N, CA and C atoms as a LAMMPS dump frame, in Angstrom:
ITEM: TIMESTEP
0
ITEM: NUMBER OF ATOMS
330
ITEM: BOX BOUNDS ff ff ff
-5.0000000000000000e+02 5.0000000000000000e+02
-5.0000000000000000e+02 5.0000000000000000e+02
-5.0000000000000000e+02 5.0000000000000000e+02
ITEM: ATOMS id mol type element x y z
1 1 1 N 143.174 6.333 188.26
2 1 2 C 143.49 5.119 187.541
3 1 3 C 144.503 4.308 188.332
4 2 1 N 144.423 3.007 188.22
5 2 2 C 145.331 2.118 188.932
6 2 3 C 146.525 1.803 188.041
7 3 1 N 147.724 2.012 188.576
8 3 2 C 148.966 1.753 187.855
9 3 3 C 149.81 0.753 188.629
10 4 1 N 150.722 0.115 187.903
11 4 2 C 151.68 -0.797 188.509
12 4 3 C 153.071 -0.401 188.031
13 5 1 N 153.97 -0.183 188.979
14 5 2 C 155.355 0.169 188.688
15 5 3 C 156.239 -1.008 189.044
16 6 1 N 157.036 -1.466 188.093
17 6 2 C 158.067 -2.461 188.359
18 6 3 C 159.385 -1.764 188.116
19 7 1 N 160.213 -1.684 189.146
20 7 2 C 161.463 -0.938 189.06
21 7 3 C 162.64 -1.836 189.397
22 8 1 N 163.743 -1.6 188.702
23 8 2 C 164.984 -2.336 188.93
24 8 3 C 166.063 -1.323 189.294
25 9 1 N 166.599 -1.458 190.498
26 9 2 C 167.593 -0.54 191.04
27 9 3 C 168.947 -1.243 191.051
28 10 1 N 170.021 -0.467 190.9
29 10 2 C 171.348 -1.098 190.948
30 10 3 C 171.525 -1.801 192.29
31 11 1 N 172.201 -2.938 192.286
32 11 2 C 172.222 -3.796 193.485
33 11 3 C 173.299 -3.424 194.502
34 12 1 N 173.425 -2.16 194.845
35 12 2 C 174.463 -1.762 195.8
36 12 3 C 174.04 -1.98 197.242
37 13 1 N 172.915 -1.418 197.624
38 13 2 C 172.485 -1.563 199.016
39 13 3 C 170.968 -1.488 199.113
40 14 1 N 170.449 -2.1 200.152
41 14 2 C 169.015 -2.079 200.398
42 14 3 C 168.546 -0.671 200.763
43 15 1 N 169.438 0.132 201.349
44 15 2 C 169.08 1.502 201.713
45 15 3 C 168.739 2.324 200.473
46 16 1 N 169.465 2.113 199.376
47 16 2 C 169.164 2.812 198.125
48 16 3 C 167.774 2.437 197.611
49 17 1 N 167.463 1.156 197.673
50 17 2 C 166.164 0.684 197.202
51 17 3 C 165.051 1.298 198.046
52 18 1 N 165.235 1.305 199.352
53 18 2 C 164.237 1.911 200.233
54 18 3 C 164.061 3.398 199.934
55 19 1 N 165.162 4.094 199.698
56 19 2 C 165.091 5.521 199.407
57 19 3 C 164.344 5.787 198.102
58 20 1 N 164.609 4.99 197.078
59 20 2 C 163.922 5.168 195.799
60 20 3 C 162.441 4.82 195.938
61 21 1 N 162.12 3.74 196.643
62 21 2 C 160.718 3.374 196.859
63 21 3 C 159.995 4.467 197.64
64 22 1 N 160.654 5.049 198.625
65 22 2 C 160.057 6.138 199.396
66 22 3 C 159.848 7.366 198.51
67 23 1 N 160.814 7.667 197.645
68 23 2 C 160.68 8.793 196.721
69 23 3 C 159.501 8.594 195.78
70 24 1 N 159.349 7.364 195.276
71 24 2 C 158.211 7.05 194.393
72 24 3 C 156.895 7.214 195.13
73 25 1 N 156.816 6.673 196.325
74 25 2 C 155.596 6.771 197.118
75 25 3 C 155.242 8.212 197.453
76 26 1 N 156.241 9.012 197.801
77 26 2 C 155.987 10.42 198.123
78 26 3 C 155.553 11.195 196.89
79 27 1 N 156.102 10.86 195.72
80 27 2 C 155.693 11.531 194.482
81 27 3 C 154.22 11.248 194.19
82 28 1 N 153.8 10.012 194.42
83 28 2 C 152.389 9.648 194.211
84 28 3 C 151.502 10.367 195.23
85 29 1 N 151.898 10.356 196.502
86 29 2 C 151.097 11 197.543
87 29 3 C 151.022 12.514 197.343
88 30 1 N 152.128 13.128 196.963
89 30 2 C 152.14 14.579 196.747
90 30 3 C 151.288 14.972 195.546
91 31 1 N 151.117 14.049 194.603
92 31 2 C 150.272 14.316 193.45
93 31 3 C 148.808 14 193.692
94 32 1 N 148.457 13.632 194.914
95 32 2 C 147.063 13.35 195.244
96 32 3 C 146.677 11.899 195.044
97 33 1 N 147.645 11.016 194.838
98 33 2 C 147.368 9.603 194.625
99 33 3 C 147.426 8.8 195.91
100 34 1 N 147.238 7.496 195.765
101 34 2 C 147.251 6.563 196.896
102 34 3 C 148.115 5.367 196.525
103 35 1 N 149.038 4.994 197.418
104 35 2 C 149.853 3.799 197.209
105 35 3 C 149.076 2.605 197.751
106 36 1 N 148.776 1.635 196.885
107 36 2 C 147.983 0.463 197.28
108 36 3 C 148.852 -0.65 197.852
109 37 1 N 150.026 -0.882 197.257
110 37 2 C 150.914 -1.926 197.785
111 37 3 C 152.333 -1.652 197.335
112 38 1 N 153.277 -2.182 198.109
113 38 2 C 154.698 -2.061 197.813
114 38 3 C 155.343 -3.387 198.192
115 39 1 N 155.953 -4.055 197.216
116 39 2 C 156.549 -5.367 197.462
117 39 3 C 158.012 -5.365 197.053
118 40 1 N 158.827 -5.956 197.903
119 40 2 C 160.252 -6.085 197.625
120 40 3 C 160.484 -7.443 196.957
121 41 1 N 161.08 -7.439 195.772
122 41 2 C 161.356 -8.687 195.06
123 41 3 C 162.818 -9.111 195.185
124 42 1 N 163.606 -8.398 195.968
125 42 2 C 165.013 -8.71 196.213
126 42 3 C 165.848 -8.676 194.933
127 43 1 N 167.101 -9.093 195.067
128 43 2 C 168.009 -9.097 193.912
129 43 3 C 167.731 -10.294 193.022
130 44 1 N 167.76 -10.036 191.715
131 44 2 C 167.557 -11.098 190.733
132 44 3 C 168.478 -10.848 189.551
133 45 1 N 168.726 -11.911 188.812
134 45 2 C 169.487 -11.769 187.576
135 45 3 C 168.637 -11.033 186.549
136 46 1 N 169.269 -10.142 185.803
137 46 2 C 168.581 -9.467 184.718
138 46 3 C 168.475 -10.422 183.539
139 47 1 N 167.491 -10.254 182.672
140 47 2 C 167.357 -11.145 181.51
141 47 3 C 168.598 -11.125 180.612
142 48 1 N 169.24 -9.978 180.544
143 48 2 C 170.489 -9.858 179.798
144 48 3 C 171.316 -8.754 180.448
145 49 1 N 172.574 -8.708 180.138
146 49 2 C 173.446 -7.679 180.685
147 49 3 C 172.999 -6.314 180.156
148 50 1 N 172.899 -5.333 181.066
149 50 2 C 172.38 -4.013 180.721
150 50 3 C 173.454 -2.966 181.009
151 51 1 N 173.615 -2.03 180.086
152 51 2 C 174.533 -0.916 180.295
153 51 3 C 173.708 0.32 180.607
154 52 1 N 173.989 0.912 181.751
155 52 2 C 173.268 2.114 182.178
156 52 3 C 174.254 3.023 182.89
157 53 1 N 174.321 4.27 182.496
158 53 2 C 175.212 5.255 183.101
159 53 3 C 176.665 4.771 183.111
160 54 1 N 177.118 4.26 181.984
161 54 2 C 178.495 3.815 181.747
162 54 3 C 178.93 2.667 182.655
163 55 1 N 177.966 1.87 183.105
164 55 2 C 178.252 0.709 183.94
165 55 3 C 177.415 -0.461 183.442
166 56 1 N 177.991 -1.664 183.469
167 56 2 C 177.265 -2.869 183.082
168 56 3 C 176.702 -3.545 184.322
169 57 1 N 175.464 -4.014 184.203
170 57 2 C 174.791 -4.695 185.313
171 57 3 C 174.301 -6.057 184.853
172 58 1 N 174.493 -7.064 185.71
173 58 2 C 173.956 -8.402 185.465
174 58 3 C 172.885 -8.762 186.481
175 59 1 N 172.869 -8.045 187.593
176 59 2 C 171.87 -8.245 188.637
177 59 3 C 171.215 -6.909 188.95
178 60 1 N 170.001 -6.982 189.471
179 60 2 C 169.298 -5.778 189.876
180 60 3 C 168.379 -6.08 191.046
181 61 1 N 168.055 -5.058 191.8
182 61 2 C 167.147 -5.202 192.936
183 61 3 C 165.781 -4.683 192.491
184 62 1 N 164.795 -5.562 192.469
185 62 2 C 163.468 -5.223 191.962
186 62 3 C 162.508 -4.89 193.095
187 63 1 N 161.579 -3.976 192.802
188 63 2 C 160.422 -3.783 193.679
189 63 3 C 159.207 -3.458 192.826
190 64 1 N 158.033 -3.746 193.383
191 64 2 C 156.763 -3.546 192.697
192 64 3 C 155.898 -2.622 193.542
193 65 1 N 155.299 -1.63 192.894
194 65 2 C 154.413 -0.715 193.607
195 65 3 C 153.14 -0.54 192.791
196 66 1 N 151.986 -0.733 193.435
197 66 2 C 150.687 -0.459 192.813
198 66 3 C 150.148 0.817 193.44
199 67 1 N 149.65 1.699 192.585
200 67 2 C 149.172 2.977 193.079
201 67 3 C 148.048 3.519 192.212
202 68 1 N 147.2 4.342 192.832
203 68 2 C 146.143 5.083 192.136
204 68 3 C 146.609 6.522 192.009
205 69 1 N 146.489 7.074 190.809
206 69 2 C 146.82 8.484 190.615
207 69 3 C 146.239 8.96 189.297
208 70 1 N 146.384 10.24 189.06
209 70 2 C 145.971 10.786 187.776
210 70 3 C 147.134 10.639 186.78
211 71 1 N 146.888 10.762 185.493
212 71 2 C 147.947 10.569 184.498
213 71 3 C 149.115 11.548 184.637
214 72 1 N 148.846 12.763 185.106
215 72 2 C 149.929 13.739 185.26
216 72 3 C 150.91 13.308 186.347
217 73 1 N 150.392 12.771 187.443
218 73 2 C 151.252 12.291 188.522
219 73 3 C 152.089 11.107 188.05
220 74 1 N 151.487 10.204 187.297
221 74 2 C 152.205 9.049 186.761
222 74 3 C 153.327 9.495 185.825
223 75 1 N 153.08 10.502 184.998
224 75 2 C 154.11 11.018 184.097
225 75 3 C 155.239 11.671 184.898
226 76 1 N 154.877 12.411 185.948
227 76 2 C 155.888 13.02 186.812
228 76 3 C 156.761 11.971 187.485
229 77 1 N 156.155 10.869 187.913
230 77 2 C 156.905 9.771 188.517
231 77 3 C 157.877 9.166 187.513
232 78 1 N 157.425 8.981 186.278
233 78 2 C 158.297 8.45 185.219
234 78 3 C 159.472 9.394 184.954
235 79 1 N 159.216 10.688 184.976
236 79 2 C 160.284 11.665 184.754
237 79 3 C 161.326 11.606 185.867
238 80 1 N 160.863 11.508 187.116
239 80 2 C 161.776 11.436 188.26
240 80 3 C 162.632 10.174 188.182
241 81 1 N 162.013 9.035 187.888
242 81 2 C 162.761 7.78 187.816
243 81 3 C 163.731 7.773 186.642
244 82 1 N 163.343 8.377 185.54
245 82 2 C 164.219 8.412 184.372
246 82 3 C 165.489 9.208 184.598
247 83 1 N 165.44 10.18 185.492
248 83 2 C 166.613 11.015 185.771
249 83 3 C 167.483 10.48 186.902
250 84 1 N 167.003 9.491 187.637
251 84 2 C 167.747 8.956 188.784
252 84 3 C 168.846 8.013 188.304
253 85 1 N 170.112 8.301 188.602
254 85 2 C 171.206 7.436 188.122
255 85 3 C 171.274 6.072 188.805
256 86 1 N 170.52 5.878 189.888
257 86 2 C 170.539 4.582 190.575
258 86 3 C 169.608 3.567 189.932
259 87 1 N 168.724 4.031 189.054
260 87 2 C 167.764 3.151 188.382
261 87 3 C 168.432 2.45 187.203
262 88 1 N 168.171 1.152 187.068
263 88 2 C 168.617 0.42 185.885
264 88 3 C 167.513 0.477 184.832
265 89 1 N 166.303 0.112 185.228
266 89 2 C 165.158 0.208 184.325
267 89 3 C 163.88 0.185 185.141
268 90 1 N 162.769 0.599 184.501
269 90 2 C 161.477 0.59 185.163
270 90 3 C 160.39 0.561 184.105
271 91 1 N 159.205 0.181 184.552
272 91 2 C 158.051 0.146 183.67
273 91 3 C 156.809 0.475 184.478
274 92 1 N 155.972 1.367 183.926
275 92 2 C 154.702 1.719 184.55
276 92 3 C 153.593 1.269 183.607
277 93 1 N 152.664 0.473 184.132
278 93 2 C 151.576 -0.071 183.332
279 93 3 C 150.249 0.341 183.958
280 94 1 N 149.316 0.777 183.121
281 94 2 C 147.979 1.104 183.627
282 94 3 C 147.172 -0.183 183.693
283 95 1 N 146.665 -0.498 184.879
284 95 2 C 145.881 -1.711 185.067
285 95 3 C 144.409 -1.491 184.773
286 96 1 N 143.938 -0.273 184.943
287 96 2 C 142.537 0.021 184.672
288 96 3 C 142.164 1.373 185.207
289 97 1 N 140.984 1.818 184.811
290 97 2 C 140.548 3.131 185.265
291 97 3 C 139.577 3.053 186.437
292 98 1 N 138.888 1.921 186.587
293 98 2 C 137.946 1.754 187.691
294 98 3 C 138.213 0.431 188.388
295 99 1 N 138.026 0.426 189.698
296 99 2 C 138.254 -0.772 190.492
297 99 3 C 137.332 -1.902 190.069
298 100 1 N 136.109 -1.573 189.666
299 100 2 C 135.158 -2.602 189.251
300 100 3 C 135.647 -3.334 187.994
301 101 1 N 136.254 -2.59 187.054
302 101 2 C 136.777 -3.213 185.83
303 101 3 C 137.9 -4.189 186.148
304 102 1 N 138.776 -3.796 187.052
305 102 2 C 139.914 -4.647 187.406
306 102 3 C 139.432 -5.899 188.122
307 103 1 N 138.481 -5.751 189.045
308 103 2 C 137.939 -6.901 189.772
309 103 3 C 137.223 -7.85 188.811
310 104 1 N 136.503 -7.314 187.842
311 104 2 C 135.79 -8.148 186.866
312 104 3 C 136.788 -8.935 186.011
313 105 1 N 137.882 -8.295 185.59
314 105 2 C 138.894 -8.977 184.783
315 105 3 C 139.561 -10.099 185.56
316 106 1 N 139.807 -9.889 186.853
317 106 2 C 140.438 -10.912 187.673
318 106 3 C 139.538 -12.154 187.798
319 107 1 N 138.226 -11.943 187.907
320 107 2 C 137.304 -13.055 188.068
321 107 3 C 137.117 -13.834 186.787
322 108 1 N 137.062 -13.138 185.652
323 108 2 C 136.834 -13.804 184.378
324 108 3 C 138.112 -14.314 183.742
325 109 1 N 139.249 -13.779 184.161
326 109 2 C 140.517 -14.214 183.59
327 109 3 C 140.814 -13.58 182.236
328 110 1 N 140.065 -12.561 181.865
329 110 2 C 140.258 -11.886 180.578
330 110 3 C 141.289 -10.81 180.712
């Protein structure tokens, strides 16, 4: 199944973001999945001030990763990200189960 991960990392350094993105990619690959794309969205203002791990954040460093994997690998990735203290927030969304379905939706706009 094709998934999309949008992650927001604390805005300390680009090295942290790279390390977390690499950890996510390796978790997908080790679970038998494939990373389709990885995009850096740089630092952006958060929609509202967020408190995470006893610290308030107004900015975060975002990245987007699209990957194919089985549901167990996706759950394992969510567990790893949830325990990482450098993460502010993240979201994993299933885009579809077959490439043909996703391509059809893109063409029709549905």
